[in-house]
C-alpha positions, 0 to 999 in steps of 0.5 A: 433542483432536487428540492424543486423536483421533490416539491413538485412530486409531493405536491407541497413544501411540507411533504417534500421536507418530510421526505427529504428530512429537512426543515420546511423553511429550508425547502421554502428558502431553496425554492425561492432562491431557485426562482430568484436565480431563474427570474420566474415563478415555478409554483403557484402557491395558495393556502390549499395547494401548490401547483406548477406554473407553466415555466415550472412544468417546462423546467421540471421536464428538463431538471429530471433529465439533468438530475438523471445525468448527474446520478449516472455520472456519479455512479460511473465515477464511484464505480472506479473506486468500488469495483474490483475488475481493472488495472492496478498499477504498482511501483516497486524497487527491484528487490521488493518486486522480486521477493515480495510482489512476484511470489504472491501474484499467482495466488492473488490472481486466483483469488481476484482473477479480474484484477490486472496487476501492472508492476513497474520496477525501477530503482534509479529515481524517486517514484512519483507516488501520484502516478501509481495506485500503490508504491512499495518503499523499503526504508528504515523502520523510523521512516517519516515523510509527508506522504500517505503510507501504510506500514506493511511489515517491520523486519529485522536485518539478519545474517544468512549463509547457505548450508553448503557454506556452513559445511565448508567454513563453519559458523562464526560463534561471535560477531568478531569471528566474521573477520575470518569468513567470506562476507558479501556486502551491499554497496551504499548509494550515499557513501563508502561501506560502513561496518555492520552495526550488530546488536541483540534485542535483549541488549540493544545498547551493546552495539558491536561493529566487527572489522570485516574485509568483504569478498564481494561488494554489490549494489544489487541485493539480488546478486548478493542473495543469489551468491549466498544461496550458491555458497559464496559466503555470509550476507546481511538481508531483511528477514522478510526477503530471506523468509522463503529461503529460510523456510525451505532450508536453502539459507540458514541464519548466522549468529542468531539472535544478532541483527544488523538493522531493522527495516520496514516496508511501506505502501504509499498511496496517492491519496488518503481518500477514495482508495479504489477497492482493487488497492484495498484488497491488494494491500490486505493480501500483501499484509496477509502474505508477508506476515505469514512468510515472516512468521514461518521464517521466525519460527525456523530461526527460533528453532535454530 
C-alpha cells in the first residue's frame, strides 16, 4: 500500500523507487502483486506516463486513511515504550523493598516526578516475572536461570554489630571467638541451620566454620537487622543492605576482612526487547544509588 501510494504521489515507478530507496523492479513487482490481489488495474501505464485508473483513484483515497491509522496506531504503541510518564510495576522481596527500593524513592521521584512506582512486596511465592516491569531478586552470586536479568550489584555478606554491643561484649579476634558471643542467625527455608562458612578474599581456600549456638533465629532479615542495631548481638548480612548503617555508624563491621558469603541482586525483565523508558531510567538510577551506597560502606570498612 505504501509503495502504491508513493507511485501515485511521484507520478512514476522509477521516481517512487528513488524516494523509497528500493529498486525499480521491486516497485513494479509490488504494485503488480497488489493489482493481482485486488483483481483490478490501479495504473494506466504508457511509455511516457503513469496515471491512476478510476479504481486506482478510489483505492488511493481509502489507502491514505488506512496508512494514517496504521501510523497513529504504531505511534500509540511506541509511546508506551518511549515515554516516561506512567506506572512502573516493581516486585521485590521484603528485605530488598525495605533496604534497597524504599531509600531511593524520594530522590528518584524528584528526578522523575511523572513516574508512579508501584511496588509489590511478597516473599512466599516465586514472582511471575511477566507480570511486572522489573522484578528484583536477591540470590547467590553464581545465579544462573533462563530469564532476562541484569546484575545490579554483587555484595559480600559480612558480620556486623552495634557499637553498644561491642562496648558491652567486645570484638571477637578470630572466627572461633564467635562461640563466646551472642549471634543472630537467619533461618534457612530449605533446611536446618548450617554453620557460617567464613573466608577471606586473600585466601579463599581457607574456609572456617565456627561452632556457634545462636541466641536468636529468625526467617526475617529485618528482624535480625533491627535486633543487631538495638545491641542484641552479631549478625550476618549483605554489605549493600548494611551500607547505610555502616555509613552512619549505627553498625560496625565485625571480623573484617572475613566474609560469610557473596550474594548478588538482579533485576529480571519480562523481555529483552521493547523495554519501556521508565524501566530503563529506574534501572540506571538503581545501579547508581546502590553502587554509591556500597562504595561508601566499603570505605568505612576499609578504615576500620
